[in-house]
matplotlib code that plots the C-alpha trace (Angstrom):
import matplotlib.pyplot as plt

x = [-5.8, -8.4, -11.5, -13.7, -17.4, -18.3, -21.5, -24.9, -24.0, -22.2, -19.0, -15.9, -12.8, -9.3, -7.4, -5.3, -2.1, -0.4, -2.2, 0.0, 0.0, -1.5, -4.5, -5.1, -5.0, -7.4, -9.8, -9.6, -10.4, -13.4, -14.6, -14.2, -16.1, -19.0, -19.2, -19.0, -21.9, -24.2, -25.4, -24.5, -26.8, -25.6, -24.6, -22.8, -21.0, -19.8, -18.4, -16.9, -15.3, -13.7, -12.4, -11.1, -9.3, -7.6, -6.6, -5.2, -3.1, -1.8, -0.9, 0.8, 2.8, 3.9, 4.9, 6.9, 8.7, 9.7, 10.7, 13.1, 14.5, 15.1, 16.9, 19.2, 19.9, 20.5, 22.8, 25.0, 24.8, 25.2, 28.3, 31.2, 33.7, 36.4, 34.4, 33.8, 37.5, 38.4, 35.9, 37.4, 40.9, 40.0, 38.4, 41.7]
y = [-128.5, -128.1, -130.1, -131.3, -132.0, -135.4, -136.5, -136.1, -136.8, -134.6, -136.7, -134.5, -135.9, -134.7, -132.8, -135.2, -133.0, -134.5, -137.8, -140.9, -142.9, -146.0, -143.9, -142.2, -145.5, -147.1, -144.3, -144.3, -148.0, -147.4, -144.6, -146.9, -149.7, -147.4, -146.0, -149.5, -150.8, -148.1, -147.0, -143.3, -140.7, -138.6, -135.7, -138.0, -139.7, -136.3, -135.4, -138.9, -138.5, -135.2, -136.6, -139.6, -137.4, -135.6, -138.9, -140.2, -137.1, -137.6, -141.2, -140.4, -137.6, -140.0, -142.7, -140.2, -139.0, -142.5, -143.2, -140.3, -141.4, -144.9, -143.4, -141.4, -144.6, -146.6, -144.0, -144.2, -148.0, -149.0, -147.0, -148.9, -150.0, -147.9, -144.7, -145.7, -146.3, -143.0, -141.2, -142.8, -141.8, -138.2, -137.9, -138.7]
z = [147.1, 144.4, 144.6, 141.7, 142.0, 140.7, 139.0, 140.5, 144.1, 146.6, 146.2, 146.0, 144.3, 144.9, 142.2, 140.1, 139.8, 142.9, 143.0, 143.2, 139.9, 141.5, 142.9, 139.6, 137.7, 140.2, 139.9, 136.1, 136.1, 138.2, 135.9, 132.9, 134.6, 135.5, 132.0, 130.5, 132.6, 131.3, 134.8, 134.4, 133.0, 130.0, 132.3, 134.7, 131.8, 130.6, 134.1, 134.4, 130.9, 131.9, 135.1, 133.2, 130.7, 133.6, 135.2, 131.8, 131.5, 135.1, 134.4, 131.1, 132.8, 135.6, 133.1, 131.0, 134.1, 135.0, 131.4, 131.5, 134.8, 133.4, 130.4, 132.7, 134.7, 131.6, 130.3, 133.4, 133.8, 130.2, 129.4, 128.0, 130.7, 129.1, 129.6, 133.3, 133.8, 132.1, 134.4, 137.4, 136.4, 135.8, 139.3, 141.0]

ax = plt.figure().add_subplot(projection="3d")
ax.plot(x, y, z, "-o")
ax.set_aspect("equal")
plt.show()
């Protein structure tokens, strides 16, 4: 797993590629809060921004994957009854 060095301290953050959505979102919220309160130096803000951008991409990708899964499920579940009956007859 790739590690990313965070701002100023020796803190090491995990790579975002395989991070669960909830963890990525939580970390992103923390970054936004720390940037909003103005406690970060310019250099730390840049590092936090880059990490936040990676987290946003991870969250967007996870949401898109779920959206596609929902579309597939809706496509199966929302088919007209006639089509479902026809499929059932052709399987026999």
